C-alpha positions as CSV (number, residue, x, y, z in Angstrom):
1,X,61.5,91.4,-9.2
2,X,60.5,94.7,-11.0
3,X,59.2,97.8,-9.2
4,X,55.8,97.2,-10.8
5,X,55.8,93.6,-9.5
6,X,56.9,94.6,-6.0
7,X,54.1,97.1,-5.7
8,X,51.6,94.7,-7.1
9,X,52.7,92.0,-4.6
10,X,52.1,94.4,-1.7
11,X,48.6,95.2,-2.9
12,X,47.3,91.8,-3.9
13,X,49.6,89.5,-1.9
14,X,46.9,87.1,-0.9
15,X,44.7,87.3,-4.0
16,X,46.8,84.8,-5.8
17,X,46.2,82.2,-3.1
18,X,42.9,80.7,-4.3
19,X,41.4,77.7,-2.6
20,X,39.1,75.4,-4.5
21,X,36.6,75.0,-1.7
22,X,33.0,76.2,-2.2
23,X,31.2,78.4,0.2
24,X,31.7,77.6,3.9
25,X,28.4,75.7,4.1
26,X,24.8,75.9,3.2
27,X,23.5,79.3,4.2
28,X,19.9,79.7,5.3
29,X,18.1,82.7,3.9
30,X,15.6,82.9,6.7
31,X,15.7,81.9,10.4
32,X,18.7,80.9,12.5
33,X,20.0,77.7,14.1
34,X,22.9,77.4,16.5
35,X,26.1,76.5,14.7
36,X,24.7,76.9,11.2
37,X,25.3,79.8,8.8
38,X,22.4,82.1,8.1
39,X,22.2,85.4,6.1
40,X,19.2,86.5,8.2
41,X,20.7,89.1,10.6
42,X,17.6,89.8,12.7
43,X,17.1,86.0,13.3
44,X,20.7,85.5,14.2
45,X,20.7,88.4,16.6
46,X,17.5,87.2,18.2
47,X,19.0,83.7,18.6
48,X,22.1,85.0,20.2
49,X,20.0,86.9,22.8
50,X,17.8,83.9,23.4
51,X,20.6,81.4,23.9
52,X,23.2,83.7,25.4
53,X,25.7,82.5,22.8
54,X,28.1,84.9,21.0
55,X,27.4,86.0,17.4
56,X,30.1,85.2,14.9
57,X,29.8,87.3,11.7
58,X,31.7,86.4,8.5
59,X,32.0,89.2,6.0
60,X,33.0,87.6,2.7
61,X,33.1,87.7,-1.1
62,X,32.3,84.1,-1.5
63,X,32.7,83.8,-5.3
64,X,35.7,86.0,-6.0
65,X,37.8,86.5,-2.8
66,X,40.9,84.3,-2.7
67,X,41.4,84.7,1.1
68,X,37.7,83.9,1.7
69,X,37.9,80.7,-0.3
70,X,41.2,79.7,1.5
71,X,39.5,80.1,4.9
72,X,36.5,78.2,3.7
73,X,38.7,75.3,2.7
74,X,41.0,75.3,5.7
75,X,38.6,76.1,8.5
76,X,34.9,76.5,7.9
77,X,34.3,73.4,5.8
78,X,36.0,71.1,8.4
79,X,34.3,68.9,11.0
80,X,36.4,70.5,13.8
81,X,34.8,73.9,13.1
82,X,31.3,72.4,12.7
83,X,31.6,70.5,16.0
84,X,32.8,73.6,17.9
85,X,30.3,76.0,16.3
86,X,27.2,73.8,16.9
87,X,27.5,74.2,20.7
88,X,29.1,77.6,21.0
89,X,28.3,80.1,18.2
90,X,25.5,81.8,16.2
91,X,26.9,82.1,12.7
92,X,25.9,85.0,10.4
93,X,27.1,85.0,6.8
94,X,27.3,88.4,5.2
95,X,28.2,88.0,1.5
96,X,29.2,90.4,-1.2
97,X,29.3,88.2,-4.3
98,X,30.1,89.4,-7.8
99,X,28.7,86.6,-9.9
100,X,25.4,85.8,-8.2
101,X,22.2,87.8,-7.5
102,X,20.9,88.8,-4.1
103,X,17.6,90.3,-3.1
104,X,17.5,94.1,-2.6
105,X,16.6,93.4,1.0
106,X,19.7,91.3,1.6
107,X,22.0,93.7,-0.2
108,X,20.7,96.6,1.9
109,X,21.1,94.6,5.1
110,X,24.7,93.6,4.2
111,X,25.7,97.1,3.2
112,X,24.3,98.4,6.5
113,X,26.2,95.9,8.6
114,X,29.4,96.5,6.6
115,X,29.2,100.2,7.3
116,X,28.3,99.6,11.0
117,X,31.4,97.6,11.6
118,X,33.7,99.5,9.3
119,X,34.6,96.6,7.1
120,X,37.5,97.5,4.8
121,X,38.3,94.1,3.3
122,X,37.4,90.5,3.0
123,X,37.3,88.3,4.8
124,X,36.6,90.0,8.1
125,X,35.2,88.1,11.1
126,X,33.5,90.1,13.9
127,X,32.6,88.5,17.2
128,X,29.8,90.0,19.3
129,X,28.5,89.0,22.7
130,X,24.8,87.9,23.1
131,X,23.8,91.5,23.6
132,X,25.5,92.7,20.5
133,X,28.6,94.3,22.1
134,X,31.7,93.8,19.8
135,X,34.3,91.7,21.5
136,X,36.9,91.4,18.8
137,X,37.8,91.0,15.1
138,X,39.7,88.3,13.3
139,X,41.1,87.9,9.8
140,X,42.5,85.3,7.4
141,X,45.8,83.5,7.5
142,X,47.6,81.4,5.0
143,X,48.7,79.1,7.8
144,X,45.2,78.8,9.3
145,X,44.1,75.5,10.9
146,X,40.7,74.6,12.3
147,X,42.0,74.3,15.9
148,X,44.2,77.4,15.6
149,X,41.3,79.5,14.4
150,X,39.0,78.1,17.1
151,X,41.6,79.0,19.7
152,X,41.6,82.6,18.3
153,X,37.8,82.7,18.7
154,X,38.1,81.4,22.3
155,X,40.7,84.0,23.1
156,X,38.3,86.8,22.0
157,X,35.5,85.3,24.0
158,X,37.6,85.2,27.2
159,X,37.3,89.0,27.1
160,X,33.7,88.6,28.3
161,X,34.9,87.4,31.7
162,X,38.5,88.4,31.9
163,X,37.9,90.7,34.8
164,X,36.7,87.6,36.8
165,X,39.7,85.4,35.7
166,X,42.5,87.8,36.5
167,X,43.7,89.5,39.7
168,X,43.3,93.3,39.9
169,X,47.1,93.6,39.3
170,X,47.1,91.3,36.3
171,X,43.9,92.9,34.9
172,X,45.6,96.4,35.1
173,X,48.6,95.0,33.3
174,X,46.4,93.4,30.6
175,X,44.6,96.7,30.0
176,X,47.8,98.6,29.8
177,X,49.2,96.1,27.3
178,X,46.0,96.2,25.2
179,X,46.2,100.0,25.1
180,X,49.8,99.9,24.0
181,X,48.9,97.3,21.3
182,X,46.1,99.5,20.0
183,X,48.6,102.4,19.8
184,X,51.2,100.4,18.0
185,X,48.5,99.0,15.6
186,X,47.5,102.5,14.6
187,X,51.2,103.5,14.1
188,X,51.7,100.4,11.9
189,X,48.6,101.2,9.8
190,X,49.8,104.8,9.4
191,X,53.2,103.6,8.3
192,X,51.7,101.1,5.9
193,X,49.5,103.8,4.4
194,X,52.6,106.1,4.0
195,X,54.6,103.3,2.3
196,X,51.8,102.6,-0.1
197,X,51.4,106.3,-1.0
198,X,55.2,106.5,-1.7
199,X,55.0,103.3,-3.7
200,X,52.2,104.6,-5.8
201,X,54.2,107.8,-6.4
202,X,57.2,105.8,-7.5
203,X,55.0,103.8,-9.8
204,X,53.7,107.0,-11.4
205,X,57.3,108.2,-12.0
206,X,58.2,104.7,-13.3
207,X,55.4,104.8,-15.8
208,X,56.2,108.3,-16.9
209,X,59.8,107.5,-17.5
210,X,58.9,104.3,-19.2
211,X,56.6,106.2,-21.6
212,X,59.4,108.7,-22.2
213,X,62.0,106.0,-23.0
214,X,59.5,104.2,-25.2
215,X,58.8,107.4,-27.2
216,X,62.5,108.1,-27.6
217,X,63.1,104.5,-28.8
218,X,60.4,104.8,-31.3
219,X,61.9,108.1,-32.5
220,X,65.3,106.4,-32.9
221,X,63.7,103.6,-34.9
222,X,62.1,106.1,-37.2
223,X,65.4,107.9,-37.6
224,X,67.1,104.6,-38.4
225,X,64.6,103.8,-41.1
226,X,65.1,107.3,-42.7
227,X,68.8,106.6,-43.3
């Protein structure tokens, strides 16, 4: 594989995996109902408070994002997900489409929420407790299954009551492990950023040398014609 292709693969590795599923489900523009997607953030937040259920926010690019379509097809369009969500989650759908129009009000709401939660890519799934406290964040996976993703959601929700489920010793060990994980995650992100920067620099050098060799080849062809 060429240098150009290696770099491109690192940047858009998942973009080529495009599922044929449509959006996760019908999305209500106003109001909220337990287990059904809505784009009405205030209504979803109010329902979460009223029912005491966690709020699951999906940040997506429904009509262009390959990973988003993949997760729609593998998880959100399944009966397993629907059966779990209807009793356990308030679902908020925050979409950033490229080929369909949204109202100015909806665009402003979605931009504000994206900034609030520091969304850097799609899809991103944010889970909040009923009072709006962020419990965790999930992402897409090529190997996702409905039950596997539901288990990830459940693992995040355990955080709400983990201090009641573990002994003081185990809780201290858990918090220490979480702190170490956060540290390692930051180090990994920094390393990834460094690698990408170096790869981009290599690509610039590659392009410059390619342009130079192409120019010299053209010069040689012209010289050959003159003889």
